[in-house]
mmCIF file of the N, C-alpha and C atoms, coordinates in Angstrom:
data_MODEL
# 
_entry.id   MODEL 
# 
loop_
_atom_site.group_PDB 
_atom_site.id 
_atom_site.type_symbol 
_atom_site.label_atom_id 
_atom_site.label_alt_id 
_atom_site.label_comp_id 
_atom_site.label_asym_id 
_atom_site.label_entity_id 
_atom_site.label_seq_id 
_atom_site.pdbx_PDB_ins_code 
_atom_site.Cartn_x 
_atom_site.Cartn_y 
_atom_site.Cartn_z 
_atom_site.occupancy 
_atom_site.B_iso_or_equiv 
_atom_site.pdbx_formal_charge 
_atom_site.auth_seq_id 
_atom_site.auth_comp_id 
_atom_site.auth_asym_id 
_atom_site.auth_atom_id 
_atom_site.pdbx_PDB_model_num 
ATOM 1   N N  . UNK A 1 1  ? 181.445 -2.810  -5.602  1.00 0.00 ? 1  UNK A N  1 
ATOM 2   C CA . UNK A 1 1  ? 181.779 -4.223  -5.933  1.00 0.00 ? 1  UNK A CA 1 
ATOM 3   C C  . UNK A 1 1  ? 181.686 -5.058  -4.660  1.00 0.00 ? 1  UNK A C  1 
ATOM 4   N N  . UNK A 1 2  ? 181.975 -4.469  -3.518  1.00 0.00 ? 2  UNK A N  1 
ATOM 5   C CA . UNK A 1 2  ? 181.903 -5.299  -2.267  1.00 0.00 ? 2  UNK A CA 1 
ATOM 6   C C  . UNK A 1 2  ? 180.512 -5.642  -1.863  1.00 0.00 ? 2  UNK A C  1 
ATOM 7   N N  . UNK A 1 3  ? 179.496 -4.944  -2.480  1.00 0.00 ? 3  UNK A N  1 
ATOM 8   C CA . UNK A 1 3  ? 178.082 -5.253  -2.022  1.00 0.00 ? 3  UNK A CA 1 
ATOM 9   C C  . UNK A 1 3  ? 177.451 -6.317  -2.883  1.00 0.00 ? 3  UNK A C  1 
ATOM 10  N N  . UNK A 1 4  ? 178.128 -6.753  -3.924  1.00 0.00 ? 4  UNK A N  1 
ATOM 11  C CA . UNK A 1 4  ? 177.535 -7.808  -4.795  1.00 0.00 ? 4  UNK A CA 1 
ATOM 12  C C  . UNK A 1 4  ? 177.245 -9.093  -4.092  1.00 0.00 ? 4  UNK A C  1 
ATOM 13  N N  . UNK A 1 5  ? 178.168 -9.649  -3.338  1.00 0.00 ? 5  UNK A N  1 
ATOM 14  C CA . UNK A 1 5  ? 177.930 -10.897 -2.581  1.00 0.00 ? 5  UNK A CA 1 
ATOM 15  C C  . UNK A 1 5  ? 176.691 -10.733 -1.615  1.00 0.00 ? 5  UNK A C  1 
ATOM 16  N N  . UNK A 1 6  ? 176.573 -9.565  -1.071  1.00 0.00 ? 6  UNK A N  1 
ATOM 17  C CA . UNK A 1 6  ? 175.463 -9.209  -0.159  1.00 0.00 ? 6  UNK A CA 1 
ATOM 18  C C  . UNK A 1 6  ? 174.172 -9.389  -0.853  1.00 0.00 ? 6  UNK A C  1 
ATOM 19  N N  . UNK A 1 7  ? 174.060 -8.825  -2.088  1.00 0.00 ? 7  UNK A N  1 
ATOM 20  C CA . UNK A 1 7  ? 172.830 -8.879  -2.817  1.00 0.00 ? 7  UNK A CA 1 
ATOM 21  C C  . UNK A 1 7  ? 172.423 -10.254 -3.152  1.00 0.00 ? 7  UNK A C  1 
ATOM 22  N N  . UNK A 1 8  ? 173.450 -11.059 -3.576  1.00 0.00 ? 8  UNK A N  1 
ATOM 23  C CA . UNK A 1 8  ? 173.166 -12.466 -3.894  1.00 0.00 ? 8  UNK A CA 1 
ATOM 24  C C  . UNK A 1 8  ? 172.702 -13.262 -2.677  1.00 0.00 ? 8  UNK A C  1 
ATOM 25  N N  . UNK A 1 9  ? 173.340 -12.967 -1.503  1.00 0.00 ? 9  UNK A N  1 
ATOM 26  C CA . UNK A 1 9  ? 172.956 -13.552 -0.278  1.00 0.00 ? 9  UNK A CA 1 
ATOM 27  C C  . UNK A 1 9  ? 171.449 -13.259 0.091   1.00 0.00 ? 9  UNK A C  1 
ATOM 28  N N  . UNK A 1 10 ? 171.139 -11.961 -0.086  1.00 0.00 ? 10 UNK A N  1 
ATOM 29  C CA . UNK A 1 10 ? 169.755 -11.525 0.252   1.00 0.00 ? 10 UNK A CA 1 
ATOM 30  C C  . UNK A 1 10 ? 168.712 -12.065 -0.713  1.00 0.00 ? 10 UNK A C  1 
ATOM 31  N N  . UNK A 1 11 ? 169.158 -12.411 -1.925  1.00 0.00 ? 11 UNK A N  1 
ATOM 32  C CA . UNK A 1 11 ? 168.278 -13.101 -2.887  1.00 0.00 ? 11 UNK A CA 1 
ATOM 33  C C  . UNK A 1 11 ? 167.980 -14.459 -2.544  1.00 0.00 ? 11 UNK A C  1 
ATOM 34  N N  . UNK A 1 12 ? 168.956 -15.196 -2.047  1.00 0.00 ? 12 UNK A N  1 
ATOM 35  C CA . UNK A 1 12 ? 168.840 -16.604 -1.756  1.00 0.00 ? 12 UNK A CA 1 
ATOM 36  C C  . UNK A 1 12 ? 168.459 -16.901 -0.292  1.00 0.00 ? 12 UNK A C  1 
ATOM 37  N N  . UNK A 1 13 ? 168.638 -15.888 0.578   1.00 0.00 ? 13 UNK A N  1 
ATOM 38  C CA . UNK A 1 13 ? 168.386 -16.140 2.043   1.00 0.00 ? 13 UNK A CA 1 
ATOM 39  C C  . UNK A 1 13 ? 166.888 -16.391 2.358   1.00 0.00 ? 13 UNK A C  1 
ATOM 40  N N  . UNK A 1 14 ? 165.944 -15.573 1.715   1.00 0.00 ? 14 UNK A N  1 
ATOM 41  C CA . UNK A 1 14 ? 164.527 -15.874 2.066   1.00 0.00 ? 14 UNK A CA 1 
ATOM 42  C C  . UNK A 1 14 ? 164.080 -17.259 1.779   1.00 0.00 ? 14 UNK A C  1 
ATOM 43  N N  . UNK A 1 15 ? 164.692 -17.953 0.772   1.00 0.00 ? 15 UNK A N  1 
ATOM 44  C CA . UNK A 1 15 ? 164.266 -19.349 0.443   1.00 0.00 ? 15 UNK A CA 1 
ATOM 45  C C  . UNK A 1 15 ? 164.509 -20.235 1.557   1.00 0.00 ? 15 UNK A C  1 
ATOM 46  N N  . UNK A 1 16 ? 165.639 -20.106 2.222   1.00 0.00 ? 16 UNK A N  1 
ATOM 47  C CA . UNK A 1 16 ? 166.004 -21.041 3.395   1.00 0.00 ? 16 UNK A CA 1 
ATOM 48  C C  . UNK A 1 16 ? 165.604 -20.404 4.721   1.00 0.00 ? 16 UNK A C  1 
ATOM 49  N N  . UNK A 1 17 ? 165.014 -19.177 4.662   1.00 0.00 ? 17 UNK A N  1 
ATOM 50  C CA . UNK A 1 17 ? 164.694 -18.526 5.916   1.00 0.00 ? 17 UNK A CA 1 
ATOM 51  C C  . UNK A 1 17 ? 163.303 -18.986 6.401   1.00 0.00 ? 17 UNK A C  1 
ATOM 52  N N  . UNK A 1 18 ? 163.010 -18.673 7.670   1.00 0.00 ? 18 UNK A N  1 
ATOM 53  C CA . UNK A 1 18 ? 161.670 -18.965 8.230   1.00 0.00 ? 18 UNK A CA 1 
ATOM 54  C C  . UNK A 1 18 ? 160.680 -17.938 7.692   1.00 0.00 ? 18 UNK A C  1 
ATOM 55  N N  . UNK A 1 19 ? 159.425 -18.351 7.585   1.00 0.00 ? 19 UNK A N  1 
ATOM 56  C CA . UNK A 1 19 ? 158.416 -17.398 6.990   1.00 0.00 ? 19 UNK A CA 1 
ATOM 57  C C  . UNK A 1 19 ? 158.329 -16.002 7.716   1.00 0.00 ? 19 UNK A C  1 
ATOM 58  N N  . UNK A 1 20 ? 158.632 -16.040 8.947   1.00 0.00 ? 20 UNK A N  1 
ATOM 59  C CA . UNK A 1 20 ? 158.535 -14.779 9.718   1.00 0.00 ? 20 UNK A CA 1 
ATOM 60  C C  . UNK A 1 20 ? 159.634 -13.804 9.352   1.00 0.00 ? 20 UNK A C  1 
ATOM 61  N N  . UNK A 1 21 ? 160.786 -14.303 8.945   1.00 0.00 ? 21 UNK A N  1 
ATOM 62  C CA . UNK A 1 21 ? 161.902 -13.483 8.508   1.00 0.00 ? 21 UNK A CA 1 
ATOM 63  C C  . UNK A 1 21 ? 161.803 -13.074 7.037   1.00 0.00 ? 21 UNK A C  1 
ATOM 64  N N  . UNK A 1 22 ? 161.001 -13.774 6.274   1.00 0.00 ? 22 UNK A N  1 
ATOM 65  C CA . UNK A 1 22 ? 160.920 -13.592 4.867   1.00 0.00 ? 22 UNK A CA 1 
ATOM 66  C C  . UNK A 1 22 ? 160.610 -12.154 4.436   1.00 0.00 ? 22 UNK A C  1 
ATOM 67  N N  . UNK A 1 23 ? 159.479 -11.564 4.964   1.00 0.00 ? 23 UNK A N  1 
ATOM 68  C CA . UNK A 1 23 ? 159.185 -10.200 4.540   1.00 0.00 ? 23 UNK A CA 1 
ATOM 69  C C  . UNK A 1 23 ? 160.301 -9.180  4.878   1.00 0.00 ? 23 UNK A C  1 
ATOM 70  N N  . UNK A 1 24 ? 160.979 -9.365  5.988   1.00 0.00 ? 24 UNK A N  1 
ATOM 71  C CA . UNK A 1 24 ? 162.026 -8.386  6.378   1.00 0.00 ? 24 UNK A CA 1 
ATOM 72  C C  . UNK A 1 24 ? 163.165 -8.453  5.405   1.00 0.00 ? 24 UNK A C  1 
ATOM 73  N N  . UNK A 1 25 ? 163.565 -9.680  5.077   1.00 0.00 ? 25 UNK A N  1 
ATOM 74  C CA . UNK A 1 25 ? 164.769 -9.870  4.166   1.00 0.00 ? 25 UNK A CA 1 
ATOM 75  C C  . UNK A 1 25 ? 164.394 -9.314  2.787   1.00 0.00 ? 25 UNK A C  1 
ATOM 76  N N  . UNK A 1 26 ? 163.242 -9.542  2.296   1.00 0.00 ? 26 UNK A N  1 
ATOM 77  C CA . UNK A 1 26 ? 162.840 -9.057  0.998   1.00 0.00 ? 26 UNK A CA 1 
ATOM 78  C C  . UNK A 1 26 ? 162.783 -7.538  1.037   1.00 0.00 ? 26 UNK A C  1 
ATOM 79  N N  . UNK A 1 27 ? 162.251 -6.986  2.100   1.00 0.00 ? 27 UNK A N  1 
ATOM 80  C CA . UNK A 1 27 ? 162.134 -5.523  2.241   1.00 0.00 ? 27 UNK A CA 1 
ATOM 81  C C  . UNK A 1 27 ? 163.518 -4.887  2.223   1.00 0.00 ? 27 UNK A C  1 
ATOM 82  N N  . UNK A 1 28 ? 164.464 -5.556  3.004   1.00 0.00 ? 28 UNK A N  1 
ATOM 83  C CA . UNK A 1 28 ? 165.774 -5.009  3.151   1.00 0.00 ? 28 UNK A CA 1 
ATOM 84  C C  . UNK A 1 28 ? 166.486 -5.044  1.767   1.00 0.00 ? 28 UNK A C  1 
ATOM 85  N N  . UNK A 1 29 ? 166.275 -6.149  1.065   1.00 0.00 ? 29 UNK A N  1 
ATOM 86  C CA . UNK A 1 29 ? 166.974 -6.254  -0.289  1.00 0.00 ? 29 UNK A CA 1 
ATOM 87  C C  . UNK A 1 29 ? 166.347 -5.261  -1.232  1.00 0.00 ? 29 UNK A C  1 
ATOM 88  N N  . UNK A 1 30 ? 165.068 -5.064  -1.255  1.00 0.00 ? 30 UNK A N  1 
ATOM 89  C CA . UNK A 1 30 ? 164.423 -4.135  -2.171  1.00 0.00 ? 30 UNK A CA 1 
ATOM 90  C C  . UNK A 1 30 ? 164.884 -2.697  -1.848  1.00 0.00 ? 30 UNK A C  1 
ATOM 91  N N  . UNK A 1 31 ? 165.030 -2.429  -0.539  1.00 0.00 ? 31 UNK A N  1 
ATOM 92  C CA . UNK A 1 31 ? 165.447 -1.094  -0.129  1.00 0.00 ? 31 UNK A CA 1 
ATOM 93  C C  . UNK A 1 31 ? 166.819 -0.825  -0.594  1.00 0.00 ? 31 UNK A C  1 
ATOM 94  N N  . UNK A 1 32 ? 167.757 -1.757  -0.442  1.00 0.00 ? 32 UNK A N  1 
ATOM 95  C CA . UNK A 1 32 ? 169.101 -1.613  -0.930  1.00 0.00 ? 32 UNK A CA 1 
ATOM 96  C C  . UNK A 1 32 ? 169.130 -1.470  -2.450  1.00 0.00 ? 32 UNK A C  1 
ATOM 97  N N  . UNK A 1 33 ? 168.304 -2.176  -3.137  1.00 0.00 ? 33 UNK A N  1 
ATOM 98  C CA . UNK A 1 33 ? 168.264 -2.117  -4.620  1.00 0.00 ? 33 UNK A CA 1 
ATOM 99  C C  . UNK A 1 33 ? 167.702 -0.755  -5.005  1.00 0.00 ? 33 UNK A C  1 
ATOM 100 N N  . UNK A 1 34 ? 166.699 -0.210  -4.309  1.00 0.00 ? 34 UNK A N  1 
ATOM 101 C CA . UNK A 1 34 ? 166.153 1.060   -4.644  1.00 0.00 ? 34 UNK A CA 1 
ATOM 102 C C  . UNK A 1 34 ? 167.258 2.142   -4.447  1.00 0.00 ? 34 UNK A C  1 
ATOM 103 N N  . UNK A 1 35 ? 167.944 2.094   -3.401  1.00 0.00 ? 35 UNK A N  1 
ATOM 104 C CA . UNK A 1 35 ? 169.035 3.064   -3.151  1.00 0.00 ? 35 UNK A CA 1 
ATOM 105 C C  . UNK A 1 35 ? 170.079 2.991   -4.192  1.00 0.00 ? 35 UNK A C  1 
ATOM 106 N N  . UNK A 1 36 ? 170.428 1.787   -4.637  1.00 0.00 ? 36 UNK A N  1 
ATOM 107 C CA . UNK A 1 36 ? 171.388 1.591   -5.689  1.00 0.00 ? 36 UNK A CA 1 
ATOM 108 C C  . UNK A 1 36 ? 171.002 2.267   -6.997  1.00 0.00 ? 36 UNK A C  1 
ATOM 109 N N  . UNK A 1 37 ? 169.734 2.004   -7.396  1.00 0.00 ? 37 UNK A N  1 
ATOM 110 C CA . UNK A 1 37 ? 169.238 2.550   -8.676  1.00 0.00 ? 37 UNK A CA 1 
ATOM 111 C C  . UNK A 1 37 ? 169.163 4.085   -8.529  1.00 0.00 ? 37 UNK A C  1 
ATOM 112 N N  . UNK A 1 38 ? 168.740 4.616   -7.369  1.00 0.00 ? 38 UNK A N  1 
ATOM 113 C CA . UNK A 1 38 ? 168.632 6.019   -7.172  1.00 0.00 ? 38 UNK A CA 1 
ATOM 114 C C  . UNK A 1 38 ? 170.030 6.671   -7.304  1.00 0.00 ? 38 UNK A C  1 
ATOM 115 N N  . UNK A 1 39 ? 171.065 5.998   -6.770  1.00 0.00 ? 39 UNK A N  1 
ATOM 116 C CA . UNK A 1 39 ? 172.413 6.522   -6.863  1.00 0.00 ? 39 UNK A CA 1 
ATOM 117 C C  . UNK A 1 39 ? 172.870 6.454   -8.299  1.00 0.00 ? 39 UNK A C  1 
ATOM 118 N N  . UNK A 1 40 ? 172.610 5.320   -8.967  1.00 0.00 ? 40 UNK A N  1 
ATOM 119 C CA . UNK A 1 40 ? 173.011 5.232   -10.410 1.00 0.00 ? 40 UNK A CA 1 
ATOM 120 C C  . UNK A 1 40 ? 172.293 6.277   -11.252 1.00 0.00 ? 40 UNK A C  1 
ATOM 121 N N  . UNK A 1 41 ? 171.058 6.471   -10.991 1.00 0.00 ? 41 UNK A N  1 
ATOM 122 C CA . UNK A 1 41 ? 170.292 7.494   -11.736 1.00 0.00 ? 41 UNK A CA 1 
ATOM 123 C C  . UNK A 1 41 ? 170.844 8.903   -11.488 1.00 0.00 ? 41 UNK A C  1 
ATOM 124 N N  . UNK A 1 42 ? 171.189 9.224   -10.290 1.00 0.00 ? 42 UNK A N  1 
ATOM 125 C CA . UNK A 1 42 ? 171.748 10.545  -10.047 1.00 0.00 ? 42 UNK A CA 1 
ATOM 126 C C  . UNK A 1 42 ? 173.124 10.721  -10.700 1.00 0.00 ? 42 UNK A C  1 
ATOM 127 N N  . UNK A 1 43 ? 173.912 9.651   -10.765 1.00 0.00 ? 43 UNK A N  1 
ATOM 128 C CA . UNK A 1 43 ? 175.198 9.745   -11.461 1.00 0.00 ? 43 UNK A CA 1 
ATOM 129 C C  . UNK A 1 43 ? 174.995 9.936   -12.951 1.00 0.00 ? 43 UNK A C  1 
ATOM 130 N N  . UNK A 1 44 ? 173.965 9.325   -13.552 1.00 0.00 ? 44 UNK A N  1 
ATOM 131 C CA . UNK A 1 44 ? 173.752 9.449   -15.000 1.00 0.00 ? 44 UNK A CA 1 
ATOM 132 C C  . UNK A 1 44 ? 173.200 10.793  -15.343 1.00 0.00 ? 44 UNK A C  1 
ATOM 133 N N  . UNK A 1 45 ? 172.438 11.384  -14.433 1.00 0.00 ? 45 UNK A N  1 
ATOM 134 C CA . UNK A 1 45 ? 171.900 12.719  -14.655 1.00 0.00 ? 45 UNK A CA 1 
ATOM 135 C C  . UNK A 1 45 ? 172.863 13.752  -14.174 1.00 0.00 ? 45 UNK A C  1 
# 
């Protein structure tokens, strides 16, 4: 539950971020999202 504000931040951050920071923020967000889904998948299985 404590990570929800972080995910919202990472979603909106690239919009106001400089182009050079954009790919890094998107990658970091996608990586966190992938780990979350992997964790959720393991819990369901």
